[in-house]
N, CA, C and O atoms as a CHARMM CRD file, in Angstrom:
* protein
*
  348
    1    1 VAL  N     -8.40700-104.13200  94.52000 PROA 1      0.00000
    2    1 VAL  CA    -9.80300-103.83700  94.75100 PROA 1      0.00000
    3    1 VAL  C     -9.95300-102.39200  95.22200 PROA 1      0.00000
    4    1 VAL  O    -10.85800-101.68500  94.78000 PROA 1      0.00000
    5    2 ASN  N     -9.06900-101.95500  96.11500 PROA 2      0.00000
    6    2 ASN  CA    -9.12900-100.60100  96.64100 PROA 2      0.00000
    7    2 ASN  C     -8.91600 -99.56700  95.53700 PROA 2      0.00000
    8    2 ASN  O     -9.60500 -98.54700  95.50200 PROA 2      0.00000
    9    3 ARG  N     -7.97400 -99.82000  94.64500 PROA 3      0.00000
   10    3 ARG  CA    -7.72100 -98.89300  93.53400 PROA 3      0.00000
   11    3 ARG  C     -8.93600 -98.77400  92.62300 PROA 3      0.00000
   12    3 ARG  O     -9.29000 -97.67800  92.18600 PROA 3      0.00000
   13    4 VAL  N     -9.56100 -99.88800  92.34300 PROA 4      0.00000
   14    4 VAL  CA   -10.74800 -99.88600  91.49100 PROA 4      0.00000
   15    4 VAL  C    -11.85400 -99.06600  92.14100 PROA 4      0.00000
   16    4 VAL  O    -12.51200 -98.26300  91.47900 PROA 4      0.00000
   17    5 GLN  N    -12.05400 -99.27100  93.43400 PROA 5      0.00000
   18    5 GLN  CA   -13.07600 -98.51300  94.15100 PROA 5      0.00000
   19    5 GLN  C    -12.75600 -97.02700  94.15400 PROA 5      0.00000
   20    5 GLN  O    -13.65100 -96.19900  93.98700 PROA 5      0.00000
   21    6 ASN  N    -11.48700 -96.68100  94.34100 PROA 6      0.00000
   22    6 ASN  CA   -11.09100 -95.27400  94.31300 PROA 6      0.00000
   23    6 ASN  C    -11.32900 -94.64900  92.94100 PROA 6      0.00000
   24    6 ASN  O    -11.77700 -93.50600  92.85100 PROA 6      0.00000
   25    7 CYS  N    -11.03700 -95.38000  91.88700 PROA 7      0.00000
   26    7 CYS  CA   -11.26800 -94.88500  90.52600 PROA 7      0.00000
   27    7 CYS  C    -12.75700 -94.69900  90.26300 PROA 7      0.00000
   28    7 CYS  O    -13.17200 -93.69300  89.68600 PROA 7      0.00000
   29    8 GLU  N    -13.54900 -95.66000  90.68100 PROA 8      0.00000
   30    8 GLU  CA   -14.99500 -95.56400  90.48100 PROA 8      0.00000
   31    8 GLU  C    -15.57300 -94.38900  91.25400 PROA 8      0.00000
   32    8 GLU  O    -16.43300 -93.67300  90.74200 PROA 8      0.00000
   33    9 LEU  N    -15.11400 -94.18700  92.46600 PROA 9      0.00000
   34    9 LEU  CA   -15.58300 -93.06300  93.27600 PROA 9      0.00000
   35    9 LEU  C    -15.18700 -91.73600  92.63900 PROA 9      0.00000
   36    9 LEU  O    -15.99200 -90.80700  92.57900 PROA 9      0.00000
   37   10 ALA  N    -13.95100 -91.65100  92.16300 PROA 10     0.00000
   38   10 ALA  CA   -13.48600 -90.42900  91.50500 PROA 10     0.00000
   39   10 ALA  C    -14.30200 -90.13700  90.24800 PROA 10     0.00000
   40   10 ALA  O    -14.64600 -88.98500  89.98600 PROA 10     0.00000
   41   11 ASN  N    -14.61000 -91.16500  89.47500 PROA 11     0.00000
   42   11 ASN  CA   -15.41900 -90.98800  88.26700 PROA 11     0.00000
   43   11 ASN  C    -16.83200 -90.52100  88.60500 PROA 11     0.00000
   44   11 ASN  O    -17.38400 -89.65900  87.92100 PROA 11     0.00000
   45   12 MET  N    -17.41400 -91.08600  89.65400 PROA 12     0.00000
   46   12 MET  CA   -18.75900 -90.68400  90.05800 PROA 12     0.00000
   47   12 MET  C    -18.77100 -89.23300  90.52700 PROA 12     0.00000
   48   12 MET  O    -19.70600 -88.49100  90.22500 PROA 12     0.00000
   49   13 GLN  N    -17.74000 -88.82300  91.26400 PROA 13     0.00000
   50   13 GLN  CA   -17.65900 -87.44700  91.73300 PROA 13     0.00000
   51   13 GLN  C    -17.48000 -86.48200  90.56500 PROA 13     0.00000
   52   13 GLN  O    -18.07700 -85.40600  90.54700 PROA 13     0.00000
   53   14 LYS  N    -16.66900 -86.86300  89.60700 PROA 14     0.00000
   54   14 LYS  CA   -16.43900 -86.02900  88.42700 PROA 14     0.00000
   55   14 LYS  C    -17.73100 -85.88300  87.62300 PROA 14     0.00000
   56   14 LYS  O    -18.05500 -84.78500  87.16800 PROA 14     0.00000
   57   15 THR  N    -18.45900 -86.96200  87.44700 PROA 15     0.00000
   58   15 THR  CA   -19.72200 -86.94200  86.71600 PROA 15     0.00000
   59   15 THR  C    -20.74600 -86.06000  87.42300 PROA 15     0.00000
   60   15 THR  O    -21.43100 -85.25900  86.78700 PROA 15     0.00000
   61   16 ALA  N    -20.84400 -86.20900  88.73100 PROA 16     0.00000
   62   16 ALA  CA   -21.79500 -85.40900  89.50400 PROA 16     0.00000
   63   16 ALA  C    -21.44200 -83.92900  89.44300 PROA 16     0.00000
   64   16 ALA  O    -22.32700 -83.08200  89.32700 PROA 16     0.00000
   65   17 SER  N    -20.17300 -83.62100  89.51900 PROA 17     0.00000
   66   17 SER  CA   -19.71800 -82.23200  89.45800 PROA 17     0.00000
   67   17 SER  C    -20.03600 -81.60700  88.09800 PROA 17     0.00000
   68   17 SER  O    -20.48800 -80.46500  88.02400 PROA 17     0.00000
   69   18 ALA  N    -19.80100 -82.35500  87.03900 PROA 18     0.00000
   70   18 ALA  CA   -20.09000 -81.85700  85.69400 PROA 18     0.00000
   71   18 ALA  C    -21.58800 -81.63500  85.50300 PROA 18     0.00000
   72   18 ALA  O    -22.00100 -80.63500  84.91600 PROA 18     0.00000
   73   19 ALA  N    -22.39700 -82.56500  85.99800 PROA 19     0.00000
   74   19 ALA  CA   -23.85000 -82.43000  85.87700 PROA 19     0.00000
   75   19 ALA  C    -24.34900 -81.21200  86.64600 PROA 19     0.00000
   76   19 ALA  O    -25.24200 -80.50500  86.18000 PROA 19     0.00000
   77   20 MET  N    -23.77500 -80.96500  87.82300 PROA 20     0.00000
   78   20 MET  CA   -24.16100 -79.78700  88.60400 PROA 20     0.00000
   79   20 MET  C    -23.80000 -78.50600  87.87000 PROA 20     0.00000
   80   20 MET  O    -24.56300 -77.54000  87.88900 PROA 20     0.00000
   81   21 ARG  N    -22.65500 -78.49500  87.23100 PROA 21     0.00000
   82   21 ARG  CA   -22.20200 -77.31100  86.48700 PROA 21     0.00000
   83   21 ARG  C    -23.15700 -77.02800  85.33200 PROA 21     0.00000
   84   21 ARG  O    -23.48400 -75.87000  85.07300 PROA 21     0.00000
   85   22 VAL  N    -23.60200 -78.05200  84.64600 PROA 22     0.00000
   86   22 VAL  CA   -24.56000 -77.87900  83.54900 PROA 22     0.00000
   87   22 VAL  C    -25.88500 -77.34500  84.08300 PROA 22     0.00000
   88   22 VAL  O    -26.48000 -76.45000  83.48300 PROA 22     0.00000
   89   23 MET  N    -26.34600 -77.88500  85.20100 PROA 23     0.00000
   90   23 MET  CA   -27.60100 -77.40900  85.78300 PROA 23     0.00000
   91   23 MET  C    -27.48200 -75.94900  86.21300 PROA 23     0.00000
   92   23 MET  O    -28.42600 -75.17600  86.04900 PROA 23     0.00000
   93   24 GLU  N    -26.33500 -75.56900  86.76000 PROA 24     0.00000
   94   24 GLU  CA   -26.10100 -74.16600  87.12700 PROA 24     0.00000
   95   24 GLU  C    -26.14600 -73.28500  85.88800 PROA 24     0.00000
   96   24 GLU  O    -26.69500 -72.18300  85.92500 PROA 24     0.00000
   97   25 ALA  N    -25.57400 -73.76100  84.79800 PROA 25     0.00000
   98   25 ALA  CA   -25.57500 -72.99800  83.55100 PROA 25     0.00000
   99   25 ALA  C    -26.99900 -72.81800  83.02600 PROA 25     0.00000
  100   25 ALA  O    -27.37500 -71.72900  82.59300 PROA 25     0.00000
  101   26 ILE  N    -27.77900 -73.88200  83.06500 PROA 26     0.00000
  102   26 ILE  CA   -29.16200 -73.81000  82.58900 PROA 26     0.00000
  103   26 ILE  C    -29.95500 -72.82000  83.44400 PROA 26     0.00000
  104   26 ILE  O    -30.71900 -72.01300  82.91500 PROA 26     0.00000
  105   27 HSD  N    -29.77500 -72.88100  84.75200 PROA 27     0.00000
  106   27 HSD  CA   -30.48700 -71.95200  85.64000 PROA 27     0.00000
  107   27 HSD  C    -30.03000 -70.50800  85.40400 PROA 27     0.00000
  108   27 HSD  O    -30.84100 -69.58400  85.44900 PROA 27     0.00000
  109   28 ALA  N    -28.74100 -70.31800  85.15400 PROA 28     0.00000
  110   28 ALA  CA   -28.23300 -68.97500  84.88400 PROA 28     0.00000
  111   28 ALA  C    -28.83500 -68.42300  83.59200 PROA 28     0.00000
  112   28 ALA  O    -29.21300 -67.25300  83.53300 PROA 28     0.00000
  113   29 LEU  N    -28.92500 -69.25700  82.56200 PROA 29     0.00000
  114   29 LEU  CA   -29.51500 -68.82000  81.29400 PROA 29     0.00000
  115   29 LEU  C    -30.99900 -68.51000  81.47200 PROA 29     0.00000
  116   29 LEU  O    -31.51400 -67.56000  80.88100 PROA 29     0.00000
  117   30 GLU  N    -31.67800 -69.30600  82.28000 PROA 30     0.00000
  118   30 GLU  CA   -33.09100 -69.04300  82.56200 PROA 30     0.00000
  119   30 GLU  C    -33.24900 -67.69600  83.27100 PROA 30     0.00000
  120   30 GLU  O    -34.11600 -66.89400  82.92200 PROA 30     0.00000
  121   31 LYS  N    -32.41200 -67.46700  84.25400 PROA 31     0.00000
  122   31 LYS  CA   -32.47600 -66.23400  85.03800 PROA 31     0.00000
  123   31 LYS  C    -32.23000 -65.01400  84.15100 PROA 31     0.00000
  124   31 LYS  O    -32.87000 -63.97600  84.31900 PROA 31     0.00000
  125   32 GLU  N    -31.29700 -65.14900  83.20500 PROA 32     0.00000
  126   32 GLU  CA   -30.99100 -64.06100  82.26800 PROA 32     0.00000
  127   32 GLU  C    -32.07400 -63.90800  81.20500 PROA 32     0.00000
  128   32 GLU  O    -32.14900 -62.88300  80.52600 PROA 32     0.00000
  129   33 GLY  N    -32.90400 -64.92200  81.06800 PROA 33     0.00000
  130   33 GLY  CA   -33.92300 -64.89900  80.02900 PROA 33     0.00000
  131   33 GLY  C    -33.39600 -65.24200  78.65000 PROA 33     0.00000
  132   33 GLY  O    -34.01500 -64.91600  77.63700 PROA 33     0.00000
  133   34 THR  N    -32.23800 -65.90800  78.61900 PROA 34     0.00000
  134   34 THR  CA   -31.62100 -66.23300  77.32900 PROA 34     0.00000
  135   34 THR  C    -31.69100 -67.71900  76.97300 PROA 34     0.00000
  136   34 THR  O    -31.22800 -68.12100  75.90600 PROA 34     0.00000
  137   35 LEU  N    -32.26000 -68.52900  77.84800 PROA 35     0.00000
  138   35 LEU  CA   -32.34700 -69.96600  77.55700 PROA 35     0.00000
  139   35 LEU  C    -33.14500 -70.21500  76.27800 PROA 35     0.00000
  140   35 LEU  O    -32.77800 -71.06600  75.46700 PROA 35     0.00000
  141   36 ASP  N    -34.22400 -69.47800  76.10500 PROA 36     0.00000
  142   36 ASP  CA   -35.07400 -69.67400  74.92800 PROA 36     0.00000
  143   36 ASP  C    -34.44400 -69.15600  73.64500 PROA 36     0.00000
  144   36 ASP  O    -34.95400 -69.42700  72.55700 PROA 36     0.00000
  145   37 THR  N    -33.34900 -68.41800  73.74900 PROA 37     0.00000
  146   37 THR  CA   -32.69900 -67.88900  72.54800 PROA 37     0.00000
  147   37 THR  C    -31.59700 -68.81400  72.02700 PROA 37     0.00000
  148   37 THR  O    -31.00500 -68.55200  70.98000 PROA 37     0.00000
  149   38 LEU  N    -31.32400 -69.89700  72.76200 PROA 38     0.00000
  150   38 LEU  CA   -30.32700 -70.86500  72.29200 PROA 38     0.00000
  151   38 LEU  C    -30.79400 -71.49300  70.98700 PROA 38     0.00000
  152   38 LEU  O    -31.99500 -71.58500  70.73300 PROA 38     0.00000
  153   39 PRO  N    -29.84900 -71.92500  70.15900 PROA 39     0.00000
  154   39 PRO  CA   -30.25000 -72.69300  68.97600 PROA 39     0.00000
  155   39 PRO  C    -31.12200 -73.87700  69.39000 PROA 39     0.00000
  156   39 PRO  O    -30.97600 -74.41100  70.49000 PROA 39     0.00000
  157   40 GLU  N    -32.01500 -74.27500  68.51300 PROA 40     0.00000
  158   40 GLU  CA   -33.02200 -75.29200  68.82900 PROA 40     0.00000
  159   40 GLU  C    -32.42800 -76.56500  69.43100 PROA 40     0.00000
  160   40 GLU  O    -32.94500 -77.08400  70.42100 PROA 40     0.00000
  161   41 LYS  N    -31.35900 -77.06200  68.84400 PROA 41     0.00000
  162   41 LYS  CA   -30.76400 -78.31300  69.32500 PROA 41     0.00000
  163   41 LYS  C    -30.20300 -78.15800  70.73500 PROA 41     0.00000
  164   41 LYS  O    -30.36200 -79.05200  71.56700 PROA 41     0.00000
  165   42 LEU  N    -29.54700 -77.02800  71.01000 PROA 42     0.00000
  166   42 LEU  CA   -29.01100 -76.79600  72.34600 PROA 42     0.00000
  167   42 LEU  C    -30.14300 -76.62400  73.35800 PROA 42     0.00000
  168   42 LEU  O    -30.07000 -77.13700  74.47500 PROA 42     0.00000
  169   43 HSD  N    -31.17500 -75.90800  72.96200 PROA 43     0.00000
  170   43 HSD  CA   -32.31300 -75.69700  73.84800 PROA 43     0.00000
  171   43 HSD  C    -32.97500 -77.03000  74.19200 PROA 43     0.00000
  172   43 HSD  O    -33.32000 -77.27800  75.34800 PROA 43     0.00000
  173   44 TYR  N    -33.14700 -77.88000  73.19300 PROA 44     0.00000
  174   44 TYR  CA   -33.76800 -79.19000  73.40900 PROA 44     0.00000
  175   44 TYR  C    -32.93900 -80.03100  74.38300 PROA 44     0.00000
  176   44 TYR  O    -33.48300 -80.65700  75.29300 PROA 44     0.00000
  177   45 THR  N    -31.62800 -80.03900  74.18600 PROA 45     0.00000
  178   45 THR  CA   -30.74400 -80.79600  75.07100 PROA 45     0.00000
  179   45 THR  C    -30.77500 -80.21100  76.47900 PROA 45     0.00000
  180   45 THR  O    -30.78400 -80.95200  77.46100 PROA 45     0.00000
  181   46 ALA  N    -30.79000 -78.88800  76.57700 PROA 46     0.00000
  182   46 ALA  CA   -30.85800 -78.23500  77.88700 PROA 46     0.00000
  183   46 ALA  C    -32.14400 -78.61300  78.61500 PROA 46     0.00000
  184   46 ALA  O    -32.11900 -78.88300  79.81600 PROA 46     0.00000
  185   47 MET  N    -33.24100 -78.63400  77.91600 PROA 47     0.00000
  186   47 MET  CA   -34.51800 -78.97800  78.53600 PROA 47     0.00000
  187   47 MET  C    -34.54500 -80.45000  78.96700 PROA 47     0.00000
  188   47 MET  O    -35.09100 -80.78200  80.01900 PROA 47     0.00000
  189   48 LEU  N    -33.95800 -81.32000  78.15500 PROA 48     0.00000
  190   48 LEU  CA   -33.88200 -82.72800  78.55000 PROA 48     0.00000
  191   48 LEU  C    -33.03900 -82.88900  79.81200 PROA 48     0.00000
  192   48 LEU  O    -33.40600 -83.64300  80.71300 PROA 48     0.00000
  193   49 ARG  N    -31.91100 -82.18300  79.87800 PROA 49     0.00000
  194   49 ARG  CA   -31.05400 -82.26200  81.06500 PROA 49     0.00000
  195   49 ARG  C    -31.79900 -81.69400  82.27600 PROA 49     0.00000
  196   49 ARG  O    -31.74700 -82.26500  83.36500 PROA 49     0.00000
  197   50 LYS  N    -32.48600 -80.57800  82.08400 PROA 50     0.00000
  198   50 LYS  CA   -33.22200 -79.95600  83.19000 PROA 50     0.00000
  199   50 LYS  C    -34.30300 -80.89700  83.72200 PROA 50     0.00000
  200   50 LYS  O    -34.48700 -81.01400  84.93400 PROA 50     0.00000
  201   51 ASP  N    -35.00600 -81.55900  82.82400 PROA 51     0.00000
  202   51 ASP  CA   -36.08100 -82.46900  83.21500 PROA 51     0.00000
  203   51 ASP  C    -35.57900 -83.81100  83.73100 PROA 51     0.00000
  204   51 ASP  O    -36.31500 -84.53400  84.40200 PROA 51     0.00000
  205   52 ASN  N    -34.32900 -84.14800  83.42200 PROA 52     0.00000
  206   52 ASN  CA   -33.76100 -85.45100  83.79700 PROA 52     0.00000
  207   52 ASN  C    -32.34700 -85.28100  84.34800 PROA 52     0.00000
  208   52 ASN  O    -31.39400 -85.77000  83.74300 PROA 52     0.00000
  209   53 PRO  N    -32.19300 -84.60000  85.47900 PROA 53     0.00000
  210   53 PRO  CA   -30.84700 -84.27900  85.97000 PROA 53     0.00000
  211   53 PRO  C    -30.01200 -85.48900  86.39100 PROA 53     0.00000
  212   53 PRO  O    -28.78900 -85.38700  86.48300 PROA 53     0.00000
  213   54 ASP  N    -30.64400 -86.61300  86.64400 PROA 54     0.00000
  214   54 ASP  CA   -29.91200 -87.78000  87.12600 PROA 54     0.00000
  215   54 ASP  C    -29.50100 -88.76400  86.03600 PROA 54     0.00000
  216   54 ASP  O    -28.81700 -89.74800  86.31600 PROA 54     0.00000
  217   55 LEU  N    -29.91300 -88.50600  84.80100 PROA 55     0.00000
  218   55 LEU  CA   -29.60200 -89.45000  83.72900 PROA 55     0.00000
  219   55 LEU  C    -28.15900 -89.30500  83.25700 PROA 55     0.00000
  220   55 LEU  O    -27.57300 -88.22500  83.32600 PROA 55     0.00000
  221   56 SER  N    -27.60800 -90.39900  82.78300 PROA 56     0.00000
  222   56 SER  CA   -26.26800 -90.38600  82.20900 PROA 56     0.00000
  223   56 SER  C    -26.31800 -89.76100  80.81600 PROA 56     0.00000
  224   56 SER  O    -27.39700 -89.54400  80.26500 PROA 56     0.00000
  225   57 LEU  N    -25.16500 -89.47900  80.26300 PROA 57     0.00000
  226   57 LEU  CA   -25.11100 -88.91900  78.90400 PROA 57     0.00000
  227   57 LEU  C    -25.71600 -89.89800  77.89100 PROA 57     0.00000
  228   57 LEU  O    -26.40600 -89.48900  76.95700 PROA 57     0.00000
  229   58 ALA  N    -25.45300 -91.17600  78.08500 PROA 58     0.00000
  230   58 ALA  CA   -26.00500 -92.17900  77.16700 PROA 58     0.00000
  231   58 ALA  C    -27.52900 -92.19500  77.23700 PROA 58     0.00000
  232   58 ALA  O    -28.20200 -92.30300  76.21200 PROA 58     0.00000
  233   59 GLU  N    -28.06500 -92.08700  78.44700 PROA 59     0.00000
  234   59 GLU  CA   -29.51800 -92.08300  78.59600 PROA 59     0.00000
  235   59 GLU  C    -30.12400 -90.81100  78.00100 PROA 59     0.00000
  236   59 GLU  O    -31.17800 -90.86100  77.36800 PROA 59     0.00000
  237   60 LEU  N    -29.45700 -89.67400  78.20500 PROA 60     0.00000
  238   60 LEU  CA   -29.93300 -88.43100  77.58300 PROA 60     0.00000
  239   60 LEU  C    -29.89300 -88.53800  76.05800 PROA 60     0.00000
  240   60 LEU  O    -30.80700 -88.08700  75.36800 PROA 60     0.00000
  241   61 ALA  N    -28.83200 -89.13500  75.55100 PROA 61     0.00000
  242   61 ALA  CA   -28.68800 -89.29300  74.10200 PROA 61     0.00000
  243   61 ALA  C    -29.84300 -90.10900  73.52900 PROA 61     0.00000
  244   61 ALA  O    -30.34900 -89.80600  72.44900 PROA 61     0.00000
  245   62 SER  N    -30.25400 -91.13900  74.25300 PROA 62     0.00000
  246   62 SER  CA   -31.32400 -92.00100  73.74700 PROA 62     0.00000
  247   62 SER  C    -32.69400 -91.32000  73.81000 PROA 62     0.00000
  248   62 SER  O    -33.61700 -91.72900  73.10600 PROA 62     0.00000
  249   63 LEU  N    -32.83300 -90.28800  74.64600 PROA 63     0.00000
  250   63 LEU  CA   -34.09900 -89.56200  74.72400 PROA 63     0.00000
  251   63 LEU  C    -34.32000 -88.61500  73.55000 PROA 63     0.00000
  252   63 LEU  O    -35.45400 -88.23400  73.26100 PROA 63     0.00000
  253   64 HSD  N    -33.24300 -88.23700  72.87800 PROA 64     0.00000
  254   64 HSD  CA   -33.37500 -87.33900  71.73300 PROA 64     0.00000
  255   64 HSD  C    -34.14300 -88.03400  70.60900 PROA 64     0.00000
  256   64 HSD  O    -34.12100 -89.25800  70.48300 PROA 64     0.00000
  257   65 ASN  N    -34.80600 -87.24100  69.81500 PROA 65     0.00000
  258   65 ASN  CA   -35.56300 -87.78200  68.68400 PROA 65     0.00000
  259   65 ASN  C    -35.11800 -87.07800  67.41000 PROA 65     0.00000
  260   65 ASN  O    -35.49100 -85.92500  67.19500 PROA 65     0.00000
  261   66 PRO  N    -34.34300 -87.72400  66.57100 PROA 66     0.00000
  262   66 PRO  CA   -33.80300 -89.08400  66.67200 PROA 66     0.00000
  263   66 PRO  C    -32.68100 -89.14600  67.70900 PROA 66     0.00000
  264   66 PRO  O    -32.08500 -88.12200  68.04200 PROA 66     0.00000
  265   67 PRO  N    -32.39400 -90.34200  68.21800 PROA 67     0.00000
  266   67 PRO  CA   -31.31300 -90.48200  69.19800 PROA 67     0.00000
  267   67 PRO  C    -29.98800 -89.97200  68.63900 PROA 67     0.00000
  268   67 PRO  O    -29.71700 -90.08500  67.44300 PROA 67     0.00000
  269   68 ILE  N    -29.17500 -89.41300  69.51900 PROA 68     0.00000
  270   68 ILE  CA   -27.85000 -88.93300  69.12800 PROA 68     0.00000
  271   68 ILE  C    -26.81000 -89.66700  69.95900 PROA 68     0.00000
  272   68 ILE  O    -27.15300 -90.50500  70.79400 PROA 68     0.00000
  273   69 THR  N    -25.54400 -89.35600  69.73200 PROA 69     0.00000
  274   69 THR  CA   -24.47600 -90.03900  70.45600 PROA 69     0.00000
  275   69 THR  C    -24.20500 -89.35400  71.79700 PROA 69     0.00000
  276   69 THR  O    -24.57200 -88.19800  72.01000 PROA 69     0.00000
  277   70 LYS  N    -23.56300 -90.08700  72.67900 PROA 70     0.00000
  278   70 LYS  CA   -23.12700 -89.55500  73.95700 PROA 70     0.00000
  279   70 LYS  C    -22.20100 -88.36100  73.75100 PROA 70     0.00000
  280   70 LYS  O    -22.29400 -87.35500  74.45300 PROA 70     0.00000
  281   71 SER  N    -21.31700 -88.49200  72.78500 PROA 71     0.00000
  282   71 SER  CA   -20.36800 -87.43000  72.47200 PROA 71     0.00000
  283   71 SER  C    -21.08800 -86.15300  72.04300 PROA 71     0.00000
  284   71 SER  O    -20.68900 -85.05200  72.42400 PROA 71     0.00000
  285   72 CYS  N    -22.12900 -86.30000  71.26600 PROA 72     0.00000
  286   72 CYS  CA   -22.89900 -85.14700  70.80700 PROA 72     0.00000
  287   72 CYS  C    -23.58800 -84.46500  71.98500 PROA 72     0.00000
  288   72 CYS  O    -23.60300 -83.23600  72.06200 PROA 72     0.00000
  289   73 VAL  N    -24.15500 -85.24200  72.89700 PROA 73     0.00000
  290   73 VAL  CA   -24.79300 -84.67600  74.08700 PROA 73     0.00000
  291   73 VAL  C    -23.75000 -83.91600  74.90300 PROA 73     0.00000
  292   73 VAL  O    -23.99600 -82.78900  75.33500 PROA 73     0.00000
  293   74 ASN  N    -22.60400 -84.52100  75.11100 PROA 74     0.00000
  294   74 ASN  CA   -21.53900 -83.87900  75.87200 PROA 74     0.00000
  295   74 ASN  C    -21.11500 -82.56400  75.22000 PROA 74     0.00000
  296   74 ASN  O    -20.93300 -81.55800  75.90600 PROA 74     0.00000
  297   75 HSD  N    -20.95900 -82.57300  73.91400 PROA 75     0.00000
  298   75 HSD  CA   -20.55800 -81.37200  73.18400 PROA 75     0.00000
  299   75 HSD  C    -21.60900 -80.26900  73.34800 PROA 75     0.00000
  300   75 HSD  O    -21.25900 -79.10700  73.55100 PROA 75     0.00000
  301   76 ARG  N    -22.87200 -80.62300  73.26100 PROA 76     0.00000
  302   76 ARG  CA   -23.94400 -79.64400  73.42500 PROA 76     0.00000
  303   76 ARG  C    -23.96100 -79.08000  74.83900 PROA 76     0.00000
  304   76 ARG  O    -24.13500 -77.87600  75.02900 PROA 76     0.00000
  305   77 LEU  N    -23.78200 -79.94000  75.82300 PROA 77     0.00000
  306   77 LEU  CA   -23.77500 -79.47400  77.21100 PROA 77     0.00000
  307   77 LEU  C    -22.59200 -78.54900  77.47100 PROA 77     0.00000
  308   77 LEU  O    -22.71500 -77.57200  78.21100 PROA 77     0.00000
  309   78 GLU  N    -21.45500 -78.85300  76.86700 PROA 78     0.00000
  310   78 GLU  CA   -20.28800 -77.97400  76.99300 PROA 78     0.00000
  311   78 GLU  C    -20.58300 -76.60200  76.37600 PROA 78     0.00000
  312   78 GLU  O    -20.18500 -75.57700  76.92900 PROA 78     0.00000
  313   79 LYS  N    -21.27400 -76.57900  75.23900 PROA 79     0.00000
  314   79 LYS  CA   -21.64500 -75.31300  74.61300 PROA 79     0.00000
  315   79 LYS  C    -22.59700 -74.50600  75.49300 PROA 79     0.00000
  316   79 LYS  O    -22.50700 -73.28000  75.55700 PROA 79     0.00000
  317   80 ILE  N    -23.49700 -75.19700  76.16200 PROA 80     0.00000
  318   80 ILE  CA   -24.44900 -74.52400  77.06000 PROA 80     0.00000
  319   80 ILE  C    -23.68700 -73.86800  78.21200 PROA 80     0.00000
  320   80 ILE  O    -23.95800 -72.71900  78.55900 PROA 80     0.00000
  321   81 VAL  N    -22.74500 -74.58700  78.80100 PROA 81     0.00000
  322   81 VAL  CA   -21.94300 -74.03600  79.90200 PROA 81     0.00000
  323   81 VAL  C    -21.12200 -72.85100  79.40600 PROA 81     0.00000
  324   81 VAL  O    -21.02800 -71.82400  80.07800 PROA 81     0.00000
  325   82 LYS  N    -20.53900 -73.00000  78.24100 PROA 82     0.00000
  326   82 LYS  CA   -19.73100 -71.90400  77.67200 PROA 82     0.00000
  327   82 LYS  C    -20.58900 -70.66500  77.40900 PROA 82     0.00000
  328   82 LYS  O    -20.15100 -69.54000  77.64800 PROA 82     0.00000
  329   83 THR  N    -21.79500 -70.87400  76.92300 PROA 83     0.00000
  330   83 THR  CA   -22.70300 -69.76300  76.66200 PROA 83     0.00000
  331   83 THR  C    -23.07700 -69.05100  77.96600 PROA 83     0.00000
  332   83 THR  O    -23.15400 -67.82300  78.01500 PROA 83     0.00000
  333   84 ALA  N    -23.30300 -69.82800  79.00400 PROA 84     0.00000
  334   84 ALA  CA   -23.73100 -69.25200  80.28300 PROA 84     0.00000
  335   84 ALA  C    -22.60100 -68.54900  81.01600 PROA 84     0.00000
  336   84 ALA  O    -22.79200 -67.47200  81.58000 PROA 84     0.00000
  337   85 PHE  N    -21.44000 -69.15300  81.00600 PROA 85     0.00000
  338   85 PHE  CA   -20.33200 -68.66000  81.84900 PROA 85     0.00000
  339   85 PHE  C    -19.14200 -68.15000  81.05900 PROA 85     0.00000
  340   85 PHE  O    -18.18500 -67.65200  81.65000 PROA 85     0.00000
  341   86 GLY  N    -19.17600 -68.26100  79.73700 PROA 86     0.00000
  342   86 GLY  CA   -18.07100 -67.77700  78.92200 PROA 86     0.00000
  343   86 GLY  C    -16.78900 -68.56200  79.10900 PROA 86     0.00000
  344   86 GLY  O    -15.69800 -68.02700  78.91800 PROA 86     0.00000
  345   87 GLU  N    -16.90900 -69.81500  79.47600 PROA 87     0.00000
  346   87 GLU  CA   -15.72400 -70.65500  79.70800 PROA 87     0.00000
  347   87 GLU  C    -15.24700 -71.30800  78.44300 PROA 87     0.00000
  348   87 GLU  O    -14.26300 -72.04700  78.46200 PROA 87     0.00000
């Protein structure tokens, strides 16, 4: 039981850390004035994340029109972070 709880806690911390990093990237792009220059799909995903910072990747995926996969949302968010921080 303790191991399961430790794994769940570690996963929650990792998820929260990743979400914070994406939000920092979005704010950095806004500050630079380059958020609006992102490709349309990345910009749309960035705006959904900005407006819904607490949603999971699956929930963000379902908000897209048409809905996309969790993997696609993750890939887009990674591109946003890379664009902002060059990582």
